[in-house]
N, C-alpha and C positions, 0 to 999 in steps of 0.2 A: 297865463291862459293856456287854455289845452292844445297842444297843437298833434293833428294827426298826418301823419308820413305814407302811410301805405294800407291796404285792405287787402290781406291773403284768406283764402284765393280770389281774384278778381272775378270770377264767374261764377254763380250759381244758378240751379234748377227754379223754375216759378214754383216747383212744388214745395221750398224752401227746405230750413232742416240743415244747410251746411251750416258748419262751425268755421269762424270767421276769424282770422288774428288782426286787431286794429292794433299797431303800433306806432308810436310816437312820444309826446312828451309833456310832461306838467299834468296829466291824468292825477286827478283828486280822487283818494279812497271815501271820502265822505261824500264830495259831491259832485262825482263827475256821471253824466247821463248822456244816454244813446241813443240818437235818432234816427232809423231807415224811411227815406224819402217824405221827412218831414215829420213823420211819426215817434213820437216820443217810446222804446220800448220798456215796458215794466223791470221790473229789478230782475225778476227771475231768467231774461233773456238774455242777459249779461253779465258780464264776472270781472271785477278787478281783478288783474295779477298783481300789477306794478305802475306807476307812474308812468311807465313807457307800453304796457302791454294792457288791453280788454280784450276779452271772447266774447265773441255774441254771436247767436245760434239766427239765423238769418228767417226772418218770415217771409209765409208765401206770399208772392204775386202775382196779382191778374194778367198783366200783358209784360211782354219781354223790353226790357231797353234797361238804359242808364240809370240810376238812381243815386245820391248823396247817403254816405254814412256819416254823419257828425255826432263829435265828442264836445259837451258843454260842461263846463263846472257850472252847475246851477247856484242861484240866489244861495247866500250866505257863506260860500267861499272865498277867500281872499282875494282873486279872478273876477268875483261875480259881474262885475262889469264889462269884463271883456267877452268881444262876439267868440262862439265856437267856430272848429277847426273839421273839415269833414275832407271822404277820398269818394269818388268813384266806385260803383260795383253793381256789375251786367247780370241781370235777370234772362236766362235762355231758356227755350223751350225747350222739356225732357229731352235726354239721348235716345235717338231711335234705331235701332241695331234692327236688320234682316237677316243676316247671313254673316258665318267665320269661314276662312279659304285659307290652310283646307283643312277638311273638317277631320283627318285624323294624321296623325304626326307621330314620325321618331324622335326620342329625345334620350340623349346622350346619357348616362349615368353621370350624377356632378352637374348637370347643365341642362337647359330648356330647351327650345324650340319657337320659331317666331311664327303668328300666322296674323292675318288682315282680318281686321272688322268691318264689315260691309253695313252702311247706313243711309244715313241722310241728315242735312242742317250742320253736319257739323263745320267748325268755324274756326280759321285761321287763329292763332295766337293766342288760345286756348288752352288750356294742363286740361286733359283729359284721363283717366287712369281705366285699365282692367286690373279684375279679380279672377284665377281659375280655380274653382271648386275651395278649399278651406285652405288655399293659402294667402299670401300676403297680397294688399295691392300692389300692384306694378303701375308706372310712369308709361302711357300710351303715346305715339308720334303722331301727329297730324301729315296726314298723305293728300288727302283730297275732302272737300264737302262732302264726298260719299264711302271717306275712306283714313283708317285707325290701324296701327301696328303696332301688334304689342308683343311681349316677351313673354315665354311661357315659365314660371318659377321655377326652378330644380326641386325633383325629388318628386313631382305628380306622376299618374300613371292611370293608364283608364280612361274612362266616361268623367271629364270634369265637367261641369256648370261654369259660363261666361257670366262676368257682371260688367255694365260698363256706367261710369259716370262722371261727373267733370271734375271729381276729387275723391279724396279716400272718404269722406264720411257722406256723400249722396250717391253711392255705387248701386246703380240699380239692376233688379234679373233682366237678362235677356229673352231667357227661354231656350238660349243653345246651348250647344255644348259642344267637345271636342274631344276627339279620342286618341290617346296618348300611348304611344307602342314604344317599349324601350328599343333602343339602337342597339344594334347586334354590336357583341365587345368580344376582341381577341385579349384571354388570358394568358396560355400560353401553345408556344408552339415544340412538337420534339418530334423525334428529334432532327436536330438542326444539324445534323454530318449527314453525309451519304455518301457512297461509293461513285466515281466517277461514269461505272456502267449502269448508273439509275437502275431503277426496278423497286428501289425501295418502299415505302408508305410512311408518308408525314401526319402527323395526326395534331390537328389543330382546337385547343377545347379553349371553350369562349359561354358566353350568353347571348339568350336573345334571337337565337338562329330559328329563322320559320320555313315550313318546308316550302313555302311560295315563295323562297328567295331563289334567285340565281347566283351561285358561288363559284368562285375560279379562285386557284392559287396562280402565283406569279413568280419563278425562279428568275431572277435577273431579269432577261425580257422573252423568258419564254413561258407560255400558258399553258396550266394543264385543270385540265375541268375537277372539280369537287365533289365527291360524296357527302351528302348530310346524312349523318348517322343518329343523332339525335338534336333535341333542341340547345344541345350543347357541346357537339362534337363532329366535325370536318375531317375529311381524310381526303390526302392525295395522293397520289402516285408520283415519286421524284424521277424527272426526265433523265435523260443522257445528255451527258456533257463531257466533248473531248480531252479538256486539261484540268488537273485540281487547281481549286480556287476560291472564293468567298462571293457568293451573290448576293443580292438581297431578295429578301421575301416578303410578299406582301398577299392580303387576302383583298378579292372584290366581292364584294355584296351587295349586288342589283348596281354593280358597275360602280359602286361607292368604294373607293379604297380602305380599308382597314388595317392598319397594323401596328405593333408593337417596338415601341422607338427602339432602336440601337439592334433589332433584329433582323440576321441573315442565314443564310444557306452556306454551309461550308460543303465541298465537295474535295474528298482526302481519296487518298489513290487504296485499293482492294487490301483488307489486312494478307497476312502470309505467317504462317508459322514454320518457327524450324527446330525444335526439338520439346522434350517436355519431361517432369522430374518431378516423382518418381516413374520409371518407364513401366513399373508393373505393379500390380497389386491385386488384392483379393479378389476372387471370383464375387464375394458378397458386395462388393463396390463400397462405396463411403470413402476413398481414396482421396484426401484434399494433394490435388496435381497442380505443378504451376507451369503454363506451357509459355514458350519463347518464340519472339518472330517479330513481326514489324508491323507499324500502323493498327495497334491494338487495344488506342482508348476510344473511347465512347461512353454514354448515358446509358446504357445496359450492351448486353454482349452475354453468350451464351456457346458451350462446346456441345459438340455433334459427336458423338460416338455411335458407330456404326448400328445397327437393327434396334437404337434406344432412344429415347425422347429426347430433348435437347433439355439441358441443364444450365439453370442460369452459371452465372462466370463475375469475376468482379476483376478488372481492370487494375493492375497494378502501376503500369508506366504504359509507354509507348511499346515497349517491348515487350512486357508479360503480364499475364492475367493468370488467376487462380479456379478453379472448381471441383466439384467433389464427381467421381467418377459413380455412376450407376453400376448398378447390379448387371452382371456378365448376362450377354443373352441366352447362354446355355446351362444356366441356373448357378446355385451356389456352391457348388463343387465343382463345374468346369472354369477352361484354361481357355489358350490359345490367346491369338494378335487380335485386335481389330485398328480401323481407321479412325483417327481423332483430326478432328476438322474444328474450326471455334467459326460464330457467327458475330461480327460488329454493327450494331444497329441496323440490322437486316443484311450486313453487309458479309459476305460466305468469304472466307479465306481461300486464295489462290491455291492453297497447300497443304499438305497433310500430313501429319506424323504419326507412327504405331504405338500402340499401348498392348500391352500381354496383360490377361488373366490369369491369376494362380492361386492352385489349394491355400486357403487358409491356414498360419502357422498356429500349432496350439503349443503349451509349455507342458511336462509331466512330472519332474522334480526337480529337486537344486542337491547341488554335494558342492562343498558343504551346507547344511542349513542355516548356518551363524557363523557370526564373525565380530571383529571386534569395529567399536566406534572410528578408529583412526583409519579404518578401510586398507586396501589392498590381500585381501583374499583374492586370491586365483578360486573363482567361482564355475562352476560347472553346469549347463543349463542344459537338461534332456529333454526332447517334445520331440518334434513330426513336422515335417514339409519345410526345414530350413536349408532358405537358398543360398547359393555360394553370391555375396555380394559384397561390394567395397562399404556399404551404408549397414551392414550386418550389427546389432549393436544390441545393450540390455538399457534398461529404464527401472530405475531405482522409486519405490514410493512414488510414482505418478509423476515424478518432475524431472531428475536426472538423469541424462541418457549418456551411457558409456561406450565408445567402440570396442567393438566385440571381435574374435576371433573364431571365423569356421572349424569345426573341426570336423562332421559331416551332416548330412541331413537332417541327423538325428540329434546332435550336439553339437552347442556353441561354449567358448570360453570368455568372460568378462572381468574383470578384477574387479572390486566393490570400490565405489567410493566412500569417503568417511560420511559419518552421519550422528544424528544423536541417539542415544539407546533407543532400541525399540523395532518393532517387525516393519520390515516395508517388502511391497511387493514387485517382485522382479517379472515383469514382463519383455517380449522379446520385437525384434524389428528384424525385416531383411531389408525393406528397402527406406528405411528412415523415416518413415511417414507412417506405415499402420503398426499397430502392435498388437500381440496377444491381451488376452483379458480370463486368466485362466485363474488368475487371483494367487499365484504360488508366493511363498511370505519367507524371507531372508531376513532373520533375527541381528539386529544390533545389540551385541553387547557391551557393555562398561569394560573400558581398559582396565587393568589390573592395576591399583596404586597400592607399594608398597612404602609403610612408614619406617620400618626398622626389623634386626634380626638379632635374636641374640640366641647364644651368646655373638658377637660379631666376629671372635677370632675360635680359633683350633689348632690341637697339635696335626704336623705333618702326615700322622701316621691314622688320620680319619678316624670317624667312627664317632664323631661327637654329633649330637642330639641339638639340633637347630629349630628355632621357631621364627618364621619367618610371618610378621604381622602386617594386616592392610585391608585393603577396602576387594568387596567382588571378587574375591578368590574358589568362592564355591561356584560361582556360576558355570566356571570351566571343567571340562569333566578329565582334559587330558594337561591336566599342569603340570610339569616336571622344575626340578630345582637346577638349576647352574651355580655349578663356583669353577669361575675362571671357564674353564673348556671344558670342563666336565659335567654331566649331564645324568640325573637320577632320578629314580621316580619319589615323591614322596610319602610319608610313612603314614602320612594323616592330612585331612583339608576339612576345613569349613569356610563361612563365609568370608571369617578374619582371620583365620590361621592356616598356615601350610607347616607342616613338620616334617625336618627330612635329618636325614646323616649326613655326613658330612665323608668327602672320599678323602684318601691319601693323597698327596701333594707335594709341591716344594715350597720351602720357607718363603715366605714375603706376601705382598699384598696382592689380593686378586676383588672382583667382583661375586657382588650374589644376587641374584632372581630370581623369578620366578616366569616359566616360559609356556602356551598352547600353543603347539608345533600345527597342530591343524585351524587354528582360528588365530595363529599369527601375533597370540594376546600378550605381551610383554609388560613386565614392568618397564621398559626402554629407557628415559632418564631417572627412574627412578630405583634404579640399579644401587643396592647398596655397599661401602666397601667392609670387605672381608681378608682377617691375616689368618696365615699358616704359619704356625712356628712351632722351631723344635722342642720336643717332650719337655718339661723343667724334671730335673731331679733333685733328690732331697737328702742332702747328706750326714746333717747335724743339726742340733739344736742345744745353744748354748743363754742360758743355763737350763736344764732338763728340770729345773723344778720349780716351783712358785706358789706363794700363797692363795690359798682360796677366793681371797677376795678380787684374784687378778691383777692386773694393769703393770705386772712386773715383764721390762724389756727384755723381749729373749731375740736373738740373733737366730736366722735360720740361712744354714750354707746349703750352696749346691750351684745346681747350671743351670742355663736357661732362664732365669726370672726375668720377666714383662713389671713395664711399669703398669701399677692399677692391680698387682695379682693380692690373693686372698691367702691368708691363713685359718687351717680347721685346725681345733683342738676339740679332738671328739668330733661331735657333733655340732659346733659352735663354731662359727668363723670369725675373723674380725680382719681388717684391713691391713693391707701389708705399705713398709715404707721401701721402699726401690734404695737400697745402697748401692748395690753395682748388680751386675746380671747372677753376681754369684751367691750376694747377701740380701736378705730383707728383713727389715727392724717389726716386729710386730708385738703387740700387748694382748696377751691373753686376758680372756672373758671370766670373770668370777664364776667357780665350779666349785664343787663339794669335792672332799678329800679325796683322790684317786689317780691312777694311774690311766692316761687317754694318750691314745694316736695321737700321732701330728702330721698333714700333711701341706701342701702347696697346690694353686691351681691359677694360672696365668689369664683363664675365662669366667671362673666360677663354677664351673660345671665339670671338666675334666682335672684330677687329682692325683699329687703322686703316688705311687705306693710303695713305699721307703718302711713301714714296719718302726719306723722313728717312736718315742715317746716322751711326755711331759708329764712331770708328777705333782700333781695339788696338794699342799700340804697348810698343816694349820699352822697361823703363827706360835712364834716362838715366845716365852714368857721369862724373863728374866725375874729373880725371886731375894738374890742375894750380892753383894760384894766383897770380897776377903783380900787384900786389906779393902777398908773405903777414905782408908786419908795415903795421901804418898808425897815423897818431895816434889819441888814445882824442877829440879830438874831430871825427874820423868826416870824409865829403868824399874820399875817397881811390875813384878808379876802379879796381876790380877787374876784372882779366881772367880770365875762369873758363874753362880749355878742358877739352876730354873728347869725348865723345860720343853719339851718337842725341838734340843737343840739337833738339828741335821748334822750329817756329815759332807759338807758340797762342795766345788774344788776351790771357791773362790771365800774363805772364812776370815771376816773381818769385824773390827770391836774401835766404834768410835768413840772418842773422849770429846763431849763437848760439842764443838765446831772445829775441831782439830783434824788432820789428815785421817784417815783410815787407817789402822795397822794391823798386819797380820795377825790372824787368833790360832789356835790349836786347840782340835776338836779332843774330844777326854771321853766325854760320853752323853747320851742324850740328853744328861740332867748337868753337864761341865761345862765347861768349854776355859782357856787361859789366854789370857793378854797381857802383853807389855805397857806400861801405861807409857804415854811421851811428854816432852817437857812443857811443863805450861805455867802460866804465871798463877799466883796463887788465887785462886777460886773454886767456888764446887762449881761441878758441871757432871751432865747427865750422859749415862755411858750408855750406847745401842753396840747392836751387831747385825748383823748379814751374815747367811750361808750362801748366797748363789753371786 
């Protein structure tokens, strides 16, 4: 059988319409029916939800009082013979509301306020509800048969209507309204630091301040009047206190305390300053200065220069801050000393320091105007108004600052730093902070890079023409050549070659390089080894003739020969093999039959001048031998006939592979040889004249 446990809500208006939740058990989806006060409801007035819940729309009633709401599983169900089950529901007269107290209410952001509903016939133990404007319905609290208390939902403002009823579905318009004014809110307070002398101004930023409000600021236990500046700003004067320390701070709005959590006001000693750096700057102003002292921290700070408006300052620590100087009151070309003080959150420093305005520096020219990328060039800067100072310096390319040396009020000197190749502006400072802006340019030139020097040796007598090859040689106008300690001007210069003539020197190893004195651009580690040697002397060659086909081994005799020496036959050169410092073995190249001069060079460029000659001859030809047969014991005199026989110092005949034997020259067509002993065999005969 169906069992009803509860009806919610338990009270509703005579006008009906309340949505009731009937809860229980064994409600049949097909056969459950609902009756109110014995009257069976039609199907549209109720809806089966589950076996434990049926929703019922309460019908109107004529008289107030309790009625029974019954659920029965109708005939045809499995429990059709079981009786129904019911619970009571109270019909009450409609809610009557006459007024609301208060009619105007300050509500905090994110929360609401409380109002009292005045009316009649409110019942104890009955659930009432209120709704403000378009907000959600909220439960009301029964106070008396004429009073209910309702909580205003958050987020509402302005004039909002009030609906009151027994439940969420039966709220009725009362025709009343409540005015919701946003409550005053404090968002920010600054500054929260002030001097013990007081007198500063504290600003309170917030919302919903109204001109009819009474506002007071409270510092610890000291109250000061607040001044309303706008609907979101109040200001208060900071009162005096005897000792530094932290005190609480709050704002009273119409005697209601409004404060931010953990907001406190700190009394600190008055700031004091002891120095400034730099101590001077150009009369045009814009110098970034650092001021030193004590108690200099604060949310905002200012530097005060005599006869100039305050300029903002940036506190760096409790002992320093920085600011930018204004132009001199005397004009851009003016000078002189003025007083500087600071203000920290309206707290004026108890001390002052001096600052001097000076005429602006200017750079006119540079000497030299170029130098090597390795740096180190001593640069002289010419200009005006250079003040003698420990902080005088030069800045290269807007970045690198190098300490300078004061020479006069129109010149200083700086040594250039290293840099990449290219033009760099050079500006000057006297105070370490302000630099000229004249745009004078110093050119950084690539370093000289040497690859080789040819030849790499020369006789001690000098006069050898040598060529240095490398990179970036032509960009320097004052290149010189250095051999050991000797320095000479070049014969010619191009971007990749420098030609010089060697000086006389002592025999031995040396270094060779090119150098620019003005720009101090040297080949540095690229210095090349060079050798000075005694001049070679050629005394004779042996043999002094050979075949036009070349290849004859020729020994050159003389003095001071070196490894790698070259032999020259006429205009043709061949490599020599060093036998000793006094002998070289050379093989002449092929040439036409002629007599040519022969000389020796240790470096491939400087040759001896000995007037020695070498004779190129046509090859000799043998036409017959007489006799052409001889005994194996040897000793036969053989006459060799042919042409082109030369009368040489080493005339020899060779029979087969036997050792050569001496021969006797008779004429250009005849030579005679003695046949050596030999086993019986046919052998060939050959001859040499050298």
